[in-house]
C-alpha positions as CSV (number, residue, x, y, z in Angstrom):
1,M,103.8,93.2,98.2
2,K,105.3,93.1,101.6
3,R,103.3,96.0,103.0
4,P,99.4,96.2,102.8
5,L,98.0,98.3,100.0
6,F,95.1,100.7,100.6
7,A,93.3,102.3,97.7
8,V,91.8,105.8,98.0
9,V,89.1,106.7,95.5
10,M,88.9,110.5,95.1
11,A,85.2,111.3,94.5
12,G,84.8,114.9,95.3
13,G,84.6,116.6,91.9
14,S,81.8,118.7,90.6
15,G,81.7,117.5,87.0
16,T,80.1,120.6,85.6
17,R,81.4,120.0,82.0
18,F,78.9,117.0,81.8
19,W,75.9,119.3,82.4
20,P,72.9,118.7,82.1
21,L,73.5,115.1,83.1
22,S,75.9,116.0,85.9
23,R,74.4,118.2,88.6
24,A,75.6,119.7,91.8
25,S,73.4,117.2,93.8
26,R,74.6,114.2,91.8
27,P,77.7,115.0,89.8
28,K,79.6,113.1,87.1
29,Q,81.1,110.4,89.3
30,F,77.6,109.2,90.3
31,Q,76.4,109.0,86.7
32,R,76.6,106.2,84.1
33,I,78.7,108.1,81.6
34,A,80.6,105.4,79.7
35,S,79.0,102.2,80.8
36,A,76.0,100.7,82.7
37,K,77.8,101.4,86.0
38,T,78.5,104.7,87.7
39,M,82.0,106.0,87.5
40,I,82.5,105.4,91.2
41,E,81.4,101.8,90.9
42,E,83.9,101.3,88.1
43,S,86.6,102.9,90.2
44,I,85.9,100.7,93.2
45,E,86.1,97.6,90.8
46,R,89.5,98.8,89.7
47,A,90.6,99.2,93.4
48,R,89.2,95.7,94.1
49,S,91.5,94.3,91.4
50,V,94.6,95.2,93.6
51,T,93.3,95.1,97.2
52,A,90.7,93.9,99.6
53,R,87.3,95.7,99.9
54,D,88.0,96.7,103.5
55,R,91.2,98.5,102.4
56,I,89.3,100.8,100.0
57,L,88.6,104.3,101.1
58,V,86.4,106.8,99.3
59,V,86.8,110.6,99.8
60,G,83.8,112.7,98.8
61,A,81.7,115.7,99.7
62,K,79.7,115.7,102.9
63,G,76.8,117.0,100.8
64,H,76.8,113.8,98.7
65,E,76.8,111.5,101.7
66,E,73.5,109.8,100.7
67,S,74.7,109.2,97.1
68,L,78.1,107.9,98.3
69,R,76.5,105.4,100.7
70,E,74.1,104.2,97.9
71,T,76.9,104.0,95.3
72,C,79.7,102.5,97.5
73,R,77.8,99.5,98.8
74,G,80.3,96.9,100.0
75,V,82.8,99.6,101.1
76,P,82.8,99.7,104.9
77,P,80.8,102.8,106.1
78,E,83.8,103.9,108.2
79,N,85.9,104.0,105.0
80,L,83.8,106.8,103.5
81,L,85.7,110.1,104.3
82,L,83.4,113.1,104.0
83,E,84.9,116.5,103.3
84,P,83.0,119.5,104.8
85,V,84.0,121.6,101.7
86,G,86.1,121.0,98.6
87,R,89.7,122.0,99.1
88,D,91.3,120.3,96.1
89,T,93.5,117.1,96.1
90,A,96.2,118.0,98.6
91,A,93.7,118.3,101.4
92,A,91.7,115.3,100.3
93,I,94.8,113.1,100.0
94,G,96.1,114.4,103.4
95,L,92.8,113.4,105.0
96,A,92.9,110.0,103.4
97,T,96.5,109.5,104.6
98,L,95.4,110.1,108.2
99,A,92.8,107.4,107.8
100,V,95.3,104.9,106.2
101,E,98.0,105.5,108.8
102,K,95.4,105.0,111.6
103,R,94.8,101.5,110.2
104,R,98.4,100.6,109.3
105,K,101.4,102.8,109.8
106,D,103.5,100.9,107.2
107,A,100.8,100.9,104.4
108,L,101.2,101.6,100.8
109,M,98.6,104.0,99.4
110,L,97.1,104.0,95.9
111,V,95.2,107.2,94.9
112,L,92.9,107.1,91.9
113,P,90.2,109.6,90.7
114,A,86.6,108.4,90.6
115,D,85.8,110.0,87.3
116,H,88.4,108.6,84.8
117,L,88.0,105.9,82.2
118,V,90.5,103.0,82.5
119,R,90.5,99.9,80.4
120,P,91.2,97.0,80.8
121,V,91.2,96.4,84.5
122,E,93.8,93.6,84.2
123,E,96.4,96.1,82.7
124,F,95.6,98.6,85.5
125,A,96.2,95.9,88.1
126,K,99.5,94.9,86.5
127,A,100.7,98.5,86.5
128,V,99.8,98.9,90.2
129,R,101.6,95.8,91.2
130,Q,104.7,97.0,89.3
131,G,104.5,100.4,90.9
132,A,104.1,98.9,94.3
133,R,107.2,96.8,93.8
134,W,109.2,99.9,92.9
135,V,107.8,101.9,95.9
136,E,108.9,99.1,98.2
137,E,112.4,99.0,96.6
138,S,112.9,102.8,96.4
139,D,110.4,104.7,98.6
140,D,109.8,106.9,95.6
141,L,106.6,108.8,95.0
142,V,105.1,107.0,92.0
143,T,102.9,108.5,89.3
144,F,101.6,106.6,86.3
145,G,102.3,108.0,82.8
146,I,100.0,107.2,79.9
147,R,101.6,107.1,76.4
148,P,99.9,109.8,74.4
149,D,98.2,108.7,71.1
150,H,97.3,112.2,70.0
151,P,98.5,115.8,70.7
152,A,96.0,116.5,73.5
153,T,96.0,120.1,74.9
154,G,93.6,119.3,77.7
155,Y,96.0,117.2,79.8
156,G,99.0,117.8,81.9
157,Y,102.2,116.0,80.9
158,L,105.2,114.3,82.6
159,E,108.6,114.4,81.0
160,R,110.8,111.4,81.8
161,G,114.4,111.5,82.8
162,E,116.8,108.6,83.5
163,R,115.5,105.1,83.4
164,L,115.4,103.6,86.9
165,T,114.7,100.0,86.0
166,R,116.5,97.7,83.5
167,S,114.3,94.6,83.5
168,R,110.9,94.2,81.9
169,P,108.0,94.4,82.4
170,L,108.6,97.2,84.9
171,E,109.4,100.4,83.0
172,A,110.1,103.3,85.5
173,Y,111.9,106.6,85.0
174,R,112.8,109.6,87.1
175,V,110.3,112.4,86.5
176,A,112.4,115.2,85.0
177,R,109.6,117.8,84.8
178,F,105.9,118.3,85.0
179,H,104.3,120.3,82.2
180,E,101.0,122.2,82.4
181,K,98.4,121.8,79.6
182,P,100.3,122.7,76.4
183,D,99.2,124.5,73.3
184,L,98.7,122.4,70.1
185,E,102.2,122.9,68.7
186,T,103.9,121.9,72.0
187,A,101.6,118.9,72.3
188,R,102.6,117.8,68.9
189,Q,106.3,118.1,69.9
190,F,105.6,116.1,73.0
191,L,103.9,113.4,71.0
192,A,106.7,113.2,68.4
193,G,109.6,113.2,71.0
194,G,108.4,110.1,72.8
195,R,109.7,111.3,76.2
196,H,106.4,112.8,77.5
197,Y,103.4,111.0,79.0
198,W,100.0,112.2,80.0
199,N,99.7,112.8,83.7
200,G,96.8,110.5,84.7
201,G,96.5,111.7,88.3
202,I,97.0,108.2,89.6
203,F,99.6,107.9,92.4
204,L,101.2,105.3,94.6
205,W,103.4,105.8,97.6
206,R,104.0,104.9,101.2
207,A,101.5,106.8,103.4
208,A,104.3,108.0,105.7
209,R,106.3,109.4,102.8
210,I,103.5,111.5,101.4
211,R,102.8,112.8,104.9
212,R,106.4,113.9,105.1
213,E,106.2,115.6,101.8
214,I,103.0,117.5,102.6
215,A,104.7,118.7,105.8
216,R,107.8,119.8,103.9
217,H,106.0,121.6,101.0
218,L,102.7,122.6,102.5
219,P,103.4,123.2,106.2
220,R,100.3,125.2,107.0
221,L,98.0,122.5,105.5
222,A,100.0,119.8,107.4
223,K,99.5,121.5,110.7
224,R,95.8,121.5,110.2
225,L,95.9,117.8,109.2
226,D,97.8,117.1,112.4
227,R,95.1,118.7,114.5
228,I,92.5,116.6,112.6
229,G,94.6,113.5,113.2
230,R,94.8,114.0,116.9
231,A,91.0,114.4,117.0
232,L,90.1,111.3,115.0
233,G,88.2,108.8,117.1
234,T,87.3,111.3,119.8
235,A,84.1,113.2,120.6
236,A,85.7,116.3,119.0
237,E,86.4,114.7,115.6
238,G,83.5,116.3,113.7
239,K,84.0,119.8,115.1
240,V,87.8,119.8,114.5
241,L,87.4,118.4,111.0
242,E,84.9,121.1,110.1
243,R,87.0,123.9,111.5
244,E,90.4,122.9,110.2
245,Y,89.3,121.7,106.8
246,R,87.5,124.9,106.0
247,A,90.6,126.9,106.8
248,M,92.9,124.8,104.6
249,E,94.4,126.3,101.4
250,K,92.9,125.1,98.2
251,I,95.8,123.5,96.2
252,S,96.3,120.4,94.2
253,I,98.8,117.6,95.2
254,D,100.5,118.0,91.8
255,Y,101.2,121.7,92.2
256,G,101.7,121.7,96.0
257,V,103.8,118.6,96.3
258,M,104.7,116.5,93.3
259,E,106.2,119.3,91.2
260,N,108.5,120.2,94.1
261,A,109.4,116.9,95.6
262,K,112.5,114.8,95.0
263,G,112.4,111.1,94.4
264,V,109.4,111.1,92.0
265,A,109.2,108.3,89.5
266,V,106.8,107.6,86.6
267,V,105.7,104.0,85.9
268,V,104.7,103.7,82.2
269,A,101.2,102.3,82.1
270,T,99.9,100.0,79.4
271,F,96.2,100.6,80.1
272,R,93.9,102.9,78.1
273,W,93.0,106.1,79.9
274,D,90.8,109.1,79.5
275,D,89.9,111.6,82.1
276,L,86.4,112.1,80.4
277,G,86.6,115.8,80.9
278,G,83.5,116.6,79.0
279,W,81.1,115.6,76.2
280,E,83.7,115.8,73.5
281,A,85.7,113.2,75.4
282,L,82.7,110.8,75.6
283,A,82.4,111.0,71.8
284,R,85.8,109.3,71.5
285,H,84.3,106.2,73.2
286,L,81.1,105.8,71.1
287,A,81.0,104.0,67.8
288,A,80.6,106.3,64.8
289,G,78.2,105.6,61.9
290,S,79.0,106.2,58.3
291,D,78.0,109.9,58.7
292,G,80.3,110.3,61.7
293,N,77.3,110.6,64.1
294,R,77.7,109.0,67.5
295,A,74.7,108.4,69.8
296,R,73.9,107.0,73.2
297,G,70.1,106.6,72.9
298,E,67.7,106.8,70.0
299,H,68.7,109.2,67.2
300,V,67.4,109.5,63.6
301,S,69.2,111.9,61.3
302,I,68.6,113.3,57.8
303,E,71.7,114.8,56.3
304,G,73.3,115.2,59.7
305,R,77.1,114.8,60.2
306,D,79.6,114.6,63.0
307,L,76.9,114.7,65.8
308,L,77.1,113.6,69.4
309,V,73.6,112.7,70.7
310,V,72.9,111.6,74.3
311,A,69.3,110.9,75.3
312,P,67.5,109.0,78.0
313,K,65.8,105.7,77.4
314,G,62.5,106.1,75.6
315,H,63.4,109.6,74.2
316,L,64.0,110.0,70.5
317,V,66.1,112.8,69.0
318,G,65.6,113.7,65.4
319,T,68.0,116.0,63.5
320,I,67.9,117.5,60.0
321,G,70.8,119.1,58.1
322,V,73.0,119.9,61.1
323,E,76.6,119.0,61.7
324,G,79.3,119.2,64.4
325,L,76.8,119.5,67.3
326,A,76.6,118.0,70.8
327,I,73.0,117.4,71.8
328,V,72.3,116.1,75.3
329,V,68.8,115.6,76.6
330,T,67.8,114.9,80.2
331,G,64.4,114.9,82.0
332,D,64.4,118.7,82.7
333,A,67.2,120.3,80.5
334,T,68.7,120.1,77.0
335,L,72.1,121.1,75.8
336,V,72.8,122.1,72.2
337,C,76.3,123.4,71.3
338,P,79.0,123.0,68.7
339,K,81.1,120.0,69.7
340,S,84.2,122.2,69.4
341,R,82.8,124.4,72.3
342,A,81.6,121.6,74.6
343,Q,84.3,122.5,77.1
344,E,82.5,125.8,77.7
345,V,79.5,124.1,79.3
346,K,81.1,125.1,82.7
347,K,80.4,128.7,81.7
348,L,76.8,127.9,81.0
349,V,76.4,126.4,84.5
350,E,77.9,129.6,86.0
351,R,75.4,131.7,84.0
352,L,72.6,129.6,85.3
353,R,73.7,130.4,88.9
354,E,74.2,134.1,88.1
355,T,70.6,134.3,86.7
356,G,68.9,132.6,89.6
357,R,68.4,129.2,87.8
358,E,70.2,127.2,90.5
359,K,67.6,124.4,90.4
360,W,69.0,123.4,87.0
361,T,72.6,123.2,88.2
């Protein structure tokens, strides 16, 4: 790479679909969901595979500052960017772009969510290097497409157009269209057609290019970013950030910019990917016994089938004659629901708030 590469880890999500493990004070990205490391720690390791530690920035909520500093050891403190409030990914990426350009005007910028599962790191690093090569050649906005292996209805999709590269191993296409989460029949058609990829929410571009695109497609948000940018490093920085950020529109970078921009390319990734959106997603990454039960922790079952059980160390879960359930135990709360309805956990968290039980959220 001719230009320096900065990696931006997006760590501002709420992770409510992993309740009761994920809580408002310490959401999913701070939890050990799929390994012995927190999801932020895994994301920083991925970033370290392609750039130096002092070129890793982490965007997270101001209310999680203590957890961020604890989890992001090794990342320079000045590289932790704290959002006063959540304003979705367009604002967060805009804020990170200001910080990157302040360091190097000509930088490349990799954006990756902190709460996704990516394996193996070596394949991720290879895809990023290939994407960076294409950005330097073309100045395109690059997104990474993951080949679907089942007709998922919980992911957005990318539809490829003309091929942009002819030589292996770099496989890049013009993005013809973005698709929202499809119904099952449409997802089956996408899988069979071979022209659609899961939108993994991982991006690579020149910082200057994404700033221009935000200004073109989200001018009001861009003006507020400009005010923040002028205040960075001054005594007014905190006050201006608080005022301008709270007034920003809440919109994703996909909907606000990527779906409208020209010169968007998809690099086909070879790594395994999962956005780990909820408990049913975790089940895909746990080994199943002969009865189809999957457990993280101690579980004893009599005539139980197709169960997901998650329990803390030292806690045993026993089941008799039940099937198709997700059972998640923490120190102060327990979730029991059909696995097929695990996506509705978010509604349960909302009900807790409505009924004055915020201490469990």
